[in-house]
N, C-alpha and C positions, 0 to 999 in steps of 0.2 A: 038574196034577202038575208039580213042579219037577224039571227034568232035571239030572243031574250032567254039567256041560259038559266035564269032563275026558275023558269018553268021546268027545266030539265035537271035541276039540282036535287039530289036525294035529300031526305031528311037527315039531321045529324045522327039519329039512331041507326038509320040504314047505312050511313057512311061508316060508322063504328062497327056495325055488324060485318060489313064487307072487309074492313081492315082485320077484324078478328078471324074471319073464316078463310081469307084468301091472301092476306099480305103479311101481317105481323101482330099476333095476339098480344105480345108484350107491350108494343106501342099503344095499342088500343086501351090496355089496362092503365097505362100512365095518363093517357088523355082523360079517362074517366076519373082517375084519382085527382087530377088537377081541375076537374070540372070543365074541361074543354069540350063544349058541345055546340060549337059554331063551325060552319063550313065556309071557308074563304071563297069569295066570289069575284070581287073586283078590287083592283089596286092601282093607285096612281101617286107618283111622288113619294110622300112619306106616310100615306094613309092607306088603310085596307078596309074594305067593307065585306061583311059576311052575307050569306044568302038571305038573311032576315032583314038586312038593311042597316045593321049596327056598324058604326065606324070605329076604327082602332088607329091609334098612333103607333107607327112602327119604330120601336126602339131596339130592334134586333137585326134588321136587314138580312134576314135569312142566313144567319151566321156569317155576316160580312160579305154576302154575295151582292147586295143591292147598294153598293157605294154610291152609285149615280141615281138611286131611287128606283121606284117601280116604273117600268115602261117609259124610260126616258125617251122623249119623242125622237131625238136625233139617232139614238141607237135602234129603236124600233123601225124608223124609216129606212135606215141603212140595211137592215135585215130584209125588209119588204122589197126594197129595190133589187137586192141580190136575188131574192126568190122569183122576181119577175123575169130573171134571166137564166138562173141556174140554181140547183140545190146542192146535192152532193157531187163531189168530183169524180171523174172517171178513173182517176189515178193513172191515166195513160198519156193524155195530152198535157201540155204545160198549163199550170194554174198560177195566175199572176198574184192572187191575193196573199198567198202564204209568204212569199218573199217580201211583199210590201209591208205586211205587218211585222215581220222579223226585222226589217230595216228600221222601221219606226221605233220598235221596241229597243233596238240596239242604241239608237240615238238618245233615248230617255234614260237607259240604265247607266250606272256609273262605270268608269274604267273601260276595260275591253271585254265586257260581257256582250258578245256579239252574235253567237250562233244559237238558233232556236229550234227546238223540236216541239210540235204542238200535239196536244191530246185533249182529253175532256175533263179530267178530274185532278185534284191535287195529289191524290195517291198515285195516279199514273205518272205524274210529273216527277214525283219523288222516286218511283221505281227506276226510271231511266237515269236519274241522277246517281243512284247507287251503282248501277251497271257501269256508267261511264267512269266513276271513281275507281272501281276495281280494275278496269282495263287500263286506265291511265297510270295508276300507281303499281299495279301488279300485286297489290295487297288485298286482304279479305276482310279486315276488321273495320268496325265503325264505332264511334263514340257519340252518344246522344245524351240528352239531359232528362233527368227525372221531371215529370210534369209535361214533357213534350208530347205533342200530338201531330202525327205525320200521315195518318190515313190507316185504312184497315185492310188493304191488300197485303199479301204475305210479307213482302219485304218492308213495306212502310209500317206494317203492324209490328215488325220486329223492333223498330225504332220507337214506337209508341209505348210509353212507359206506364201502362196501367194494366194490372193483372186481370181486371174484370173483362177487358177486351182481348187479352192475349192467351190466358190459361187454356181455354178450350181448344186452341189450335196448336199447342206445343207438340213437337219442337219446332221453333221458328228458325230464322237464319242464325247460324253460329257466328261467334266473333263479335257480338254486340255488347258494348259496355255502357251502362247508364251511370251518370254522375250527377250530383246535385247541381241545379241551375244556379248560375251566378257565383260559382266557386272555381276560381282559376287554379288553385292548388290541386283540387281534385281533377280538374281537366288535364293539367300538366302531368299528373301522375298516371292518368289513364291512356294518354296518347303515346304510342310507341312505334317501333319499327314495323309492326304488322297493321297499323291503322291506315286504312285507305282514305277515310274522311271523317271529319267531325260534322254532325248534322244538327242544326239548331234552328229554332224560331228566334228571330231577334227579340221579339216580345212574345211571351207564351200566351196564346189566345185561349185555348180550351182549359188551361190551368187557372184561368181567371185574370187575364190581363196583367200578367207578372212582368214588370219592367226591370231589366238588370241594372246594376250599377254602371256608371259611365265608362269605367275601365275594362269591363268584361269582354265585350266583343273585340275591341282592339287587342286585348290580351290573348284571346283565343286565336285571332289571326296570326299573332306572333308565334304562338305555340305550333300552329299548323305549318308556318313557313320554316320554322326551325326543324321540325320533324319530317317534313316532306309529305305530310297529309294534306288533302284538299279540304277546303272549307265550303260546305253546302249550307246555304241559308234558305230555309223554308219560309217563303213570304206569301204562302197561299192565303193567309188571313191578314197579314200586316201590309201587303202590297197595295198598289193602286190608290194611294193617298190616305189610307185608313188611319195611320198613326201621326199624321201631320207632315209627312214627307211623302214624295211619290213612292219611295220604297224605304222601309224602316232602316235598312243598313246605312242609308245616308245620314241618319241621325247621329251616327258615330263615325262617319267617314271610313267605313269598312267596305272593301270590295271583296266579295266571295269569289271562289272559282266557279261555282254553279249557284244559280238562284232558281227557285221554283215558284210559279205563279198559278193561280186559278181563281175561284170565287169571283171577285170583282172584275177580273180580267175579261169576262164575258159580258160585262155591262149590265148584269142582272136580267139578261134576256135569253142567253144560251150558255150551256156549260162549255167553257173553254179553259185550257190549261197550257202552260209553257214551261219547258225546261231550257234555261238559257245558260250558256257556258262560254268560257274563254276558248278561242279557236284551237289552242293546243290540247285542251281537254276534250273537245268535240271530235278530235281526230279519229276516234273509234269508228266513225262513220265513213272515213276516207276510203279505206280499203274495201269495206263491205257496207255500202249505203243502206242495205236492207237488214242489217244485223239487228236493228230495232225499228219497229214500224207500228203505225196505227191506221187501220183502214179508214176511219172517219176523221182522224186528226188533221187539222189544217184545211178542212173543207171550206168552200167559198162562203157559205152562210155564217159559219162560226167566225171566220176571219173578218167578215163584214161587221159582226158584232164587236170583235176585239178592236178593230181599227177605230170604230166609232167610240168605243169606251176609252181608248187612249187619247183621242181628240178631246173628248169631254173632260177627261182628267186634267189635261193641260189648259184648255181654253176656258174652262169654268173654274179653274184653280181649286180643284177639289181638295188637294192636300192643304192649301192655305185655309180653306173653309173648315176642314177638320181640326186644324191647329187652333183657330180662333174659337170655334164653338166648343172644342174640347176643353179649353181653359174655363169657359163658362160652366160646362157640365161638371168639371172637377171641383170648381168653387162651390157649386150647389151641393154636390155630394159630400164634400168635406164639412159643410155647414150641418148637413143632416147627420153625418157621423159624430160631430161634436155634441149634437142634441141627444143622440141615442148610443152612447158608448157601451151600454150593457149588451146591445145586440149587434152592433157593427164593429167588427174587429179591425177593418182596414179599408181604405179607399185606394184603388189602384188605377193605373192606366196612362195612356198617352194618346193625344188626339181624340178621336171618337171610338177608341177601343178602351172602355172603362169598366170597372167592376166594383161592386160592394161585397166585401167578404163578411159573412155573418158568423157570429159566435155559435149559433145553433142552426144546423142545416134545416131543421123543421121550420124554424122561423123564416128562413129565406124562402122556402117553398110556399109558406103562407102568404108572404108578401107577393111573390110571383103570381100565385093563383088569384089573389085579390086584384092585382093590377090588370090581369087579363079580363077579369069581370068588369073592371072600370074602364076598359078600352085602351089599355097600353100593353103592347106586345114586348115582352122581355124574355131573355133566355138564361138558363143555368149554364154552368161551365162543365163540360163533359168529363174533364179530368179532376174537377174539384167542385162537388155539388154544394159546397158552402158559399160559393161565389155566384152572384147574379150579375150578368153583364148588361151594360147599356151601350148599344152600338148602333145608333140610328144611321140612316143615309147621310152622306157627308154634305149634301145640299139641302138638308131639312130646313124648312122655313123657321125663322127665329121664334115666331109666335107659337108654332106647333111644338117646337122644342121646349119652350117655357111651359106650355100647358101640360106636356107630359111630365116634366119635372115637378110641377105643382101637384099633379095627381099623385106622384110618387111620395111627395112629402106628406100629403093628406093621409095616404094609406099607412105610412110609417107611424104617424101620430095616432091613428086609430088602433093599430095592431101592436104597438110597442108594449103596452102593459101586459097583454096576453102572452107575447113572446117571452117577456121577462119571467113570467110565472112558469112557462114551460122549461126555462133554463134552470 
């Protein structure tokens, strides 16, 4: 018998108390500051309901996890069908699903990106990318961009360029150089004979949907080719159609040596990540196939979710939907920016990874908090809290998208005078 979980859902205050006592007091403090006193209960498509029955338009997609929306029926059905047969792998007998997903992924990715290693998170995917780069090149250094976000495990954190997240864990990996994003001269000066790889997000997500100039990624590819360094593109957030292409590197016709995927790769149902490389780069596993491993990576259930997510990406044209709807979103945001230039410094983005950069971070948080109260879920940018991101599911219905944008415009009109006074 299916239980009505609303009867089992604790009150918002009880949830916050548990968070404070047993999980993360700091997070609880932020929730209280923003007035977040609702407990999520049910989600479908592009909407979420809390335990009190209030409905929200999802303009954040769980930080770009829910590219296919909440509980996409095809992905959920694939996971259920797998669970009817098997859950985790024995890691002893052959498992068909891992190779099938890797083959499908290789067919979708550009160039000769062919060999896949599966894990659960973007940080894990990036860790293996770093290890492969060191073995392949025999070098130890890495160059990453200021504003880049690559995860919070030790190696990935070494690349993540924000002291707030790094300082408490110093010293991190040695040989890491950070240069300004979208600055080819700085990149050229930083990449040298000790550089194993350059690690970049094609479009910086947590820095607030920062899109580089058109010559940047091709220029970085040329620098890597000339110096013998590998190019690693972190598409954890930009992959799976989010930016209007299946993978953002295709926007500039750049093929990396290694690409990392997560978030939307699990279809919004399970955590799945992939590190995909050219065969010659992946050769680190040839002599010792267990030099890097994941006990749960590539398990049948996760692979069922990933395969279904790839099928939905292609057959439902998620990248094309992101491209078309992204143009509409950007047009509306630019109109809003023109109306309120005193508080909006910049409108950014590509596809359905977009952001509003506020002149006053307090003003941005006021807008975010009020939108939540009005039933629109949006997110700040972890590397730049002045930027509020709008990143809905790629298959969001047009009427829901327009309604969310209308509410945003109404909130801006109401709060603009107050924010201007704060400035």
